[in-house]
Every structure is written in C-alpha cells, then in structure tokens.
C-alpha positions in Angstrom: 65.8 54.6 71.5 68.5 55.8 73.9 69.6 52.9 76.1 67.7 52.8 79.4 65.6 55.8 78.7 61.9 55.4 78.0 61.0 55.4 74.4 58.4 58.2 73.5 57.3 56.1 70.5 56.1 53.3 72.8 52.4 53.4 73.1 52.1 51.7 76.5 55.3 52.4 78.4 54.3 50.7 81.7 54.7 46.9 81.6 51.4 45.0 82.0 49.4 48.2 82.2 47.4 49.3 79.2 45.4 52.2 80.7 48.2 54.7 80.4 49.7 55.6 77.1 52.1 58.1 75.6 49.4 60.1 73.9 51.0 61.1 70.7 51.0 57.5 69.6 47.3 57.0 69.6 46.1 60.4 68.2 45.1 60.3 64.6 43.5 63.8 64.1 46.0 66.1 62.4 44.5 69.0 64.3 45.5 67.5 67.6 49.3 67.9 68.3 50.8 66.2 71.3 54.4 66.5 72.6 56.8 63.7 73.5 56.3 61.9 76.8 52.8 63.5 77.5 50.7 60.7 78.9 47.0 60.0 79.2 45.6 57.6 81.9 42.0 56.5 81.3 39.9 54.4 83.7 38.7 52.3 80.8 40.8 52.6 77.6 43.2 55.4 76.6 42.1 54.9 73.0 39.0 56.9 74.1 41.0 60.1 74.3 39.8 61.7 71.0 36.1 61.3 72.0 36.9 63.7 74.8 37.9 66.4 72.3 34.4 67.7 71.7 32.9 69.7 68.9 36.1 69.6 66.9 35.0 70.0 63.3 37.3 70.1 60.3 35.6 73.0 58.7 36.5 75.3 61.7 40.1 74.2 61.7 41.0 75.0 65.3 43.8 73.0 66.9 44.4 71.3 70.3 48.1 71.7 71.0 49.6 69.9 74.0 53.2 70.3 75.0 55.8 67.8 76.3 55.8 65.9 79.6 52.2 66.6 80.5 50.0 64.4 82.7 46.4 64.1 81.6 44.0 62.3 83.9 41.0 60.2 83.0 37.9 62.0 81.7 39.6 65.4 81.0 37.5 67.1 78.3 38.4 69.7 75.7 35.5 71.7 74.3 36.5 73.1 71.0 35.2 76.1 69.0 32.5 74.0 67.2 30.5 74.1 70.5 30.1 77.8 70.4 26.8 79.6 69.6 26.6 83.2 68.4 25.0 85.0 71.2 25.3 88.4 69.5 22.2 87.6 67.4 18.7 87.8 68.8 18.5 84.0 68.4 21.4 81.8 69.5 19.9 78.7 67.9 22.0 77.5 65.0 19.2 77.2 62.4 21.6 76.9 59.4 23.1 73.5 60.4 19.7 71.9 59.5 19.9 73.2 55.9 16.9 73.7 53.6 15.2 77.1 53.9 17.3 77.8 57.1 20.5 77.8 55.1 19.9 81.5 54.3 21.4 82.4 57.7 24.6 80.4 57.3 27.4 82.6 58.6 30.1 83.4 56.1 32.7 83.2 58.8 32.8 81.4 62.1 33.7 83.2 65.3 36.4 81.2 67.0 38.4 81.9 70.1 41.5 80.4 68.7 43.5 77.2 69.3 43.5 75.5 72.7 47.1 75.4 73.9 48.4 73.4 76.8 52.0 74.1 77.8 54.7 71.8 78.9 54.8 69.8 82.2 51.2 70.6 82.8 49.0 68.4 85.1 45.3 68.2 84.1 43.3 66.6 87.0 40.5 64.1 86.8 37.4 65.2 84.9 38.7 68.8 84.2 37.1 70.7 81.4 39.0 73.0 79.2 37.0 75.6 77.1 38.0 76.7 73.6 40.8 79.1 73.0 42.3 78.7 76.4 46.1 78.8 76.9 47.4 76.9 80.0 51.0 78.0 80.8 54.0 75.7 81.4 54.0 73.9 84.7 50.4 74.8 85.6 48.1 72.4 87.6 44.4 72.1 86.9 42.5 70.6 89.8 40.0 67.7 89.5 36.6 68.7 88.0 37.8 72.3 87.4 36.3 74.2 84.4 38.9 76.3 82.8 37.4 79.3 81.0 40.4 81.7 80.9 44.1 81.5 80.3 46.2 80.2 83.2 49.7 81.7 83.9 52.7 79.4 84.1 53.2 77.4 87.3 49.8 78.4 88.7 47.4 75.9 90.5 43.8 76.5 89.7 40.5 74.8 90.8 36.8 75.2 90.8 34.0 76.2 88.4 35.0 78.5 86.9 38.6 77.7 87.7 40.3 80.3 89.9 44.0 80.6 90.9 44.7 78.9 94.2 48.4 79.7 94.4 51.6 79.7 92.4 53.8 76.6 92.7 57.0 78.6 93.3 58.3 82.1 94.0 58.3 84.4 90.9 62.1 84.3 90.6 62.0 80.5 90.5 59.3 80.5 87.9 61.3 82.9 85.8 64.3 80.6 86.1 62.3 77.6 85.0 60.8 79.4 82.1 64.3 80.4 81.1 65.7 76.9 81.4 62.9 75.3 79.4 64.1 71.9 80.5 61.5 70.1 78.5 63.2 71.2 75.3 66.6 69.7 76.3 67.8 66.6 74.7 66.4 63.6 76.6 69.9 62.6 77.7 70.5 65.9 79.3 67.1 65.7 81.1 68.0 62.2 82.3 71.4 63.4 83.6 69.8 66.2 85.7 66.7 64.3 86.9 67.8 64.5 90.6 67.7 68.3 90.3 64.5 68.6 88.3 62.7 66.2 90.6 63.6 68.3 93.7 62.9 71.8 95.0 66.5 72.7 95.6 66.8 76.2 94.0 70.5 76.4 94.4 71.0 73.3 92.4 68.5 74.5 89.8 70.5 77.7 89.4 73.6 75.7 88.8 72.0 74.3 85.7 72.5 77.8 84.1 76.2 77.1 83.9 
C-alpha cells in the first residue's frame, strides 16, 4: 500500500462502518469483474451484492464488467441475459427448462445481448436497474430508481423508466478532454497528486494536465 493512500485491497475502507466496501474484495463470481476503488454501499450488508446480479447463469457465460472509481448505491440491480425470453416464437414460455418431454424445444444457442459494461467514475443511484447488454459510458450518472434499457453515452445524466438523458455533465470539448486523459488509468500516486484539479470544475487547470 502506498503511504497515506487508501488501499484498494481493503474490504471496508471507512473506519467503524461496514456497510460500504471496495466491491472487488467481496465478489467471488469470475464472470463479475470490478475495478479498483469502486465501492458499493448497502443499507443492510454489502455482502449482498451478488444477489442483486440476477439471472446470471454459468451456461450463458455473460459478464458484468464494472470499471474503476464507480459509486454503486444500495439496491442497484443488474438483470443479466438469463432473464431473457425468446419472443420471436409463438410461445415465449421457456418449456425446455422443465425437462422431460419438453426438452425437445431446448435451443441449441441462447440469444444474448452481450456483456453488461459499466465504465469508470460512474454513479449508479439507489435502486437503479440495469438491463442486459447495456454499456454505460465513463462518467455517467444513473438516477435513483431509473431503469436503463439502452446504452448511455459518457458523462450523461439519465433518469426515469425507461431511463432517458437529462443532460450532459459538461460541454462536449470538456468531455472529449476527460476521455482523452482517462485519469482513472493513471497510477494512484499521480491521481492523488492532482486531486485538487480532478475534484474541481476548473477547465483551465484540467487542460494543464495534458502537459
């Protein structure tokens, strides 16, 4: 651990508070990948996180990928591809999962919408629901109880059911600069050195980080 910098391998980084954890340290499923310093804050117990990753079956193989420095509020749910039903058929009911004579309609392949990907520095608000195959861009914000059915561009705030864009957090040229800098990929010592700039909205100082 770098001296005086929080340790990403520490499960509970806040003294005397065990409802917030650095999430990568409690996830056991190899198909759930969490970046450093991403935290989850649960009203009851953050060890509950994986039960909010729903319909996540090994035989489908889809992944939940969450970037670095994300903030995930209590009760955020990720619905994975195992929750899908094939609505192209006359019957959407999954007869085959019950076996016996119904196995004859077992699909040879499963239609999946791909991995669910959450970028870096993303804030997922209380009780938001993320549907399968969605990509949420770096720096995006998902409002409380929003239901995300489509991809969200970087640095966009969304809310509602289905979630709709409310506004961009910054002007396009600032977003372009942030995506170029990718500060979340810097060494943690460099991030720490420039915290006063990153935790401000001073564009001139941000531009100087290009040098």
